[in-house]
C-alpha positions as CSV (number, residue, x, y, z in Angstrom):
1,M,77.2,-45.3,-10.5
2,I,77.4,-41.6,-9.4
3,K,79.0,-40.8,-12.7
4,Y,76.1,-42.4,-14.7
5,L,73.5,-40.7,-12.5
6,G,75.2,-37.4,-13.3
7,I,75.0,-38.1,-17.0
8,F,71.3,-39.2,-16.7
9,F,70.2,-36.1,-14.9
10,G,72.2,-34.0,-17.3
11,L,70.2,-35.5,-20.1
12,I,66.9,-34.8,-18.4
13,I,67.9,-31.1,-17.9
14,T,69.0,-30.8,-21.5
15,I,65.7,-32.4,-22.8
16,V,63.5,-30.2,-20.5
17,F,65.4,-27.1,-21.5
18,S,65.1,-28.0,-25.2
19,C,61.4,-28.6,-25.0
20,T,60.8,-25.3,-23.1
21,S,62.8,-23.3,-25.7
22,E,60.9,-25.0,-28.6
23,N,57.5,-24.3,-27.0
24,S,58.3,-20.7,-26.3
25,N,59.1,-20.2,-30.0
26,N,55.9,-21.9,-31.0
27,R,53.8,-18.8,-30.5
28,G,52.3,-15.9,-32.5
29,H,50.0,-13.0,-31.9
30,L,46.4,-12.7,-32.8
31,Q,45.0,-9.1,-33.0
32,V,41.3,-8.8,-33.4
33,M,39.6,-5.5,-34.2
34,L,35.9,-4.6,-34.1
35,Q,34.0,-2.5,-36.6
36,D,30.5,-2.2,-38.1
37,A,28.6,-0.6,-41.0
38,S,25.7,0.1,-38.7
39,A,21.9,0.3,-38.9
40,P,19.9,3.6,-38.9
41,F,20.0,4.4,-35.2
42,D,21.5,7.1,-33.1
43,S,23.4,4.5,-31.0
44,I,23.6,0.7,-30.9
45,L,25.0,-0.5,-27.6
46,I,26.4,-4.0,-27.9
47,N,27.7,-5.7,-24.8
48,I,30.4,-8.3,-25.6
49,Q,30.9,-10.8,-22.7
50,K,33.4,-13.2,-24.2
51,F,35.4,-14.0,-27.3
52,Q,36.8,-17.5,-27.7
53,I,38.4,-19.8,-30.4
54,H,38.8,-23.5,-30.6
55,P,41.5,-25.6,-32.3
56,D,39.6,-28.7,-33.1
57,I,35.8,-28.7,-33.1
58,Q,33.5,-27.3,-35.7
59,S,30.1,-25.7,-35.2
60,G,30.7,-25.3,-31.5
61,D,29.8,-28.9,-30.5
62,S,31.8,-29.0,-27.4
63,S,31.8,-27.2,-24.1
64,S,35.5,-27.7,-23.3
65,G,38.8,-26.8,-25.0
66,W,37.9,-23.2,-25.8
67,L,40.7,-20.6,-25.6
68,T,39.3,-17.4,-24.2
69,L,40.9,-14.3,-25.7
70,F,38.5,-11.7,-24.2
71,D,36.4,-12.0,-21.0
72,S,36.0,-8.5,-19.7
73,P,32.4,-7.6,-20.4
74,T,32.4,-4.3,-22.3
75,T,29.6,-2.3,-24.0
76,Y,30.5,-0.8,-27.4
77,N,28.5,1.9,-29.3
78,M,28.7,0.3,-32.7
79,V,27.5,3.5,-34.5
80,K,30.8,5.1,-33.6
81,L,32.7,2.2,-35.3
82,R,32.1,3.4,-38.8
83,N,33.8,5.4,-41.5
84,G,37.1,3.5,-40.9
85,I,37.0,3.7,-37.1
86,R,37.8,0.4,-35.3
87,T,38.5,-0.6,-31.8
88,Q,40.7,-3.5,-30.5
89,L,38.9,-6.4,-29.0
90,C,42.0,-8.4,-28.1
91,N,45.7,-8.8,-28.9
92,R,47.1,-12.0,-27.4
93,E,50.1,-14.2,-27.8
94,I,48.9,-17.8,-28.4
95,V,50.2,-21.1,-29.7
96,G,50.8,-20.9,-33.4
97,R,48.4,-23.2,-35.3
98,T,45.1,-23.2,-37.2
99,Y,42.0,-22.6,-35.0
100,K,38.8,-23.9,-36.6
101,T,35.9,-22.3,-34.7
102,I,35.1,-18.8,-33.3
103,R,32.6,-18.0,-30.5
104,L,31.3,-14.6,-29.5
105,Q,29.0,-14.2,-26.5
106,L,26.8,-11.1,-25.9
107,G,25.0,-9.6,-22.9
108,A,22.2,-7.1,-22.8
109,C,22.1,-4.9,-25.9
110,F,20.2,-1.6,-26.6
111,A,19.5,0.8,-29.4
112,V,18.7,4.6,-29.3
113,R,16.5,6.3,-31.9
114,N,15.2,9.9,-31.5
115,D,16.5,10.0,-27.9
116,T,14.5,6.9,-26.9
117,L,16.3,3.9,-25.5
118,Y,15.0,0.5,-26.8
119,N,15.9,-2.9,-25.5
120,L,17.1,-5.2,-28.3
121,E,15.3,-8.3,-27.4
122,F,16.5,-11.8,-28.4
123,W,14.0,-14.2,-29.8
124,D,15.8,-16.9,-27.8
125,E,18.6,-16.6,-25.2
126,S,20.7,-19.0,-27.2
127,L,21.1,-16.2,-29.8
128,K,23.4,-14.4,-27.4
129,T,26.1,-17.0,-28.3
130,M,27.2,-16.8,-31.9
131,T,29.5,-19.6,-33.3
132,I,31.0,-19.8,-36.7
133,D,33.4,-22.1,-38.5
134,S,36.1,-19.8,-39.8
135,P,39.7,-21.1,-39.7
136,I,42.3,-18.7,-38.2
137,K,45.9,-19.4,-38.9
138,V,48.3,-18.0,-36.3
139,V,51.9,-18.2,-37.5
140,N,54.8,-18.5,-35.1
141,G,56.6,-15.2,-34.6
142,Q,54.1,-13.2,-36.6
143,T,51.0,-11.1,-35.9
144,T,47.7,-12.2,-37.5
145,R,45.5,-9.2,-37.9
146,A,41.8,-10.0,-38.1
147,L,38.4,-8.2,-38.1
148,I,35.0,-8.9,-36.6
149,D,32.0,-7.2,-38.2
150,I,28.7,-7.7,-36.4
151,N,26.0,-7.6,-39.1
152,L,23.8,-5.1,-37.3
153,Y,22.0,-3.9,-40.4
154,E,20.5,-7.3,-41.1
155,S,20.2,-8.4,-37.5
156,I,17.7,-5.8,-36.0
157,S,14.0,-6.0,-36.9
158,Y,11.0,-4.0,-35.7
159,V,7.8,-5.8,-34.8
160,A,4.9,-3.2,-35.1
161,D,2.4,-5.3,-33.2
162,S,4.5,-5.3,-30.0
163,S,6.4,-2.0,-30.8
164,R,9.7,-3.8,-30.0
165,F,13.0,-4.3,-31.7
166,Y,14.3,-7.8,-31.9
167,F,17.9,-8.8,-32.3
168,E,19.1,-11.9,-34.1
169,P,22.8,-11.2,-34.3
170,S,25.4,-12.7,-36.6
171,F,29.0,-11.8,-37.4
172,T,31.7,-12.2,-40.0
173,F,35.4,-12.7,-39.5
174,Y,38.1,-11.6,-41.9
175,Y,41.8,-11.3,-42.2
176,I,42.3,-7.5,-42.5
177,D,44.9,-7.9,-45.2
178,S,42.4,-9.8,-47.4
179,T,39.9,-6.9,-47.4
180,G,39.7,-3.5,-49.0
181,G,37.5,-0.4,-48.7
182,I,35.5,2.4,-50.4
183,E,35.8,6.0,-49.2
184,G,35.2,9.5,-50.4
185,H,33.5,12.8,-49.6
186,I,29.9,13.8,-50.2
187,I,28.2,17.2,-50.2
188,P,25.7,17.8,-48.6
189,K,25.4,15.6,-45.4
190,S,24.0,12.3,-46.4
191,D,23.2,8.7,-45.4
192,V,25.1,6.2,-47.6
193,Y,24.0,2.6,-48.1
194,L,26.4,-0.1,-49.3
195,T,25.1,-2.9,-51.6
196,Y,26.5,-6.0,-53.2
197,G,24.7,-8.1,-55.6
198,G,21.4,-6.5,-54.8
199,D,21.8,-7.0,-51.0
200,T,22.2,-4.1,-48.6
201,L,25.2,-4.7,-46.4
202,G,25.2,-1.7,-44.2
203,M,25.0,2.1,-44.0
204,T,26.9,5.1,-42.7
205,T,26.5,8.8,-42.4
206,T,29.0,11.4,-43.6
207,E,31.1,13.1,-41.0
208,S,31.3,16.8,-40.4
209,D,34.1,17.0,-43.0
210,N,31.8,15.2,-45.5
211,Y,33.9,12.0,-45.3
212,F,32.5,8.5,-45.5
213,G,34.0,5.0,-45.7
214,F,33.2,1.3,-45.8
215,F,36.1,-1.0,-44.9
216,G,36.6,-4.7,-44.3
217,L,35.1,-5.5,-47.7
218,L,35.9,-8.7,-49.6
219,E,37.1,-8.3,-53.2
220,G,34.3,-7.5,-55.7
221,Y,32.2,-4.8,-57.2
222,Y,29.9,-2.7,-54.9
223,S,27.4,0.1,-55.2
224,I,26.5,3.0,-52.9
225,Y,23.1,4.7,-52.7
226,I,23.3,8.2,-51.4
227,F,20.4,9.9,-49.6
228,P,20.9,13.6,-48.7
229,R,19.5,14.8,-45.3
230,D,18.3,17.9,-47.1
231,T,15.8,16.2,-49.4
232,A,14.1,19.5,-50.3
233,N,17.2,20.9,-52.2
234,Y,19.2,17.8,-53.3
235,R,18.5,14.6,-55.2
236,N,19.4,11.0,-54.3
237,W,22.4,9.6,-56.1
238,L,23.8,6.1,-57.1
239,V,27.4,5.1,-57.8
240,E,27.7,1.6,-59.3
241,N,30.4,-1.0,-59.9
242,I,33.0,0.3,-57.5
243,P,35.9,-2.1,-57.5
244,V,37.3,-3.4,-54.2
245,H,40.7,-5.2,-54.0
246,P,42.5,-6.6,-51.0
247,D,44.6,-4.3,-48.9
248,T,43.6,-1.2,-50.9
249,S,40.9,1.5,-50.6
250,F,39.1,2.9,-53.6
251,D,38.5,6.6,-53.3
252,V,35.4,7.8,-55.2
253,G,36.5,11.4,-54.7
254,L,34.2,14.3,-54.0
255,I,30.6,13.7,-54.9
256,E,28.4,16.8,-55.1
257,L,24.7,15.8,-55.2
258,P,22.7,17.5,-57.9
259,P,20.2,20.1,-56.8
260,R,16.5,19.7,-57.3
């Protein structure tokens, strides 16, 4: 009897050890970066409260089962996250599988224009929680690199009657390796607007070294509209049909705007 009990417990230990080893290998990393092609403000201060993913539900129709990857409320100046600059939102080891739904929760948000601070008011408090159905595949033993782009250019509106800015945020989620970019240099200092199919997707301003860049773009053909800050001496300019392919950046070179 003692002999059989020894064999029985030995089997239990072997099974438990095998399951533990298998589960420890059933994990991958998810790294999520944050960027934006911002709106025309001096600063846009977005407070992110929480970032979560869910393996089963769609459209966020459940209050349970969410995996929280970020829950340290942090305010980001989105204007600084342009021209190729990104910041890491999270980098976590999680169970390797496909997650179906993404949820991003915001706190108080503000914008600065001409040294004046404005509250970005939400039409409804429910807008502070954004949920999208966007599958994320995390592969065992690998790092999945992803990107969140808060669509600030289309999300902020000004209501003249109340002299207030209202915020109706949305965001897109991409695998970084599936996106490309457009970059280059422009003389003189300019504001650059990115368009696709007639829609304006965002804007940026050239840096002190004349550099500009748009990244996290899906494959397609884009245009940039260039507006010099020195409108008295330089003309606006348009560059059309710029090709974007995954995992590459198209360099438009040096663009010198024509004088008036």
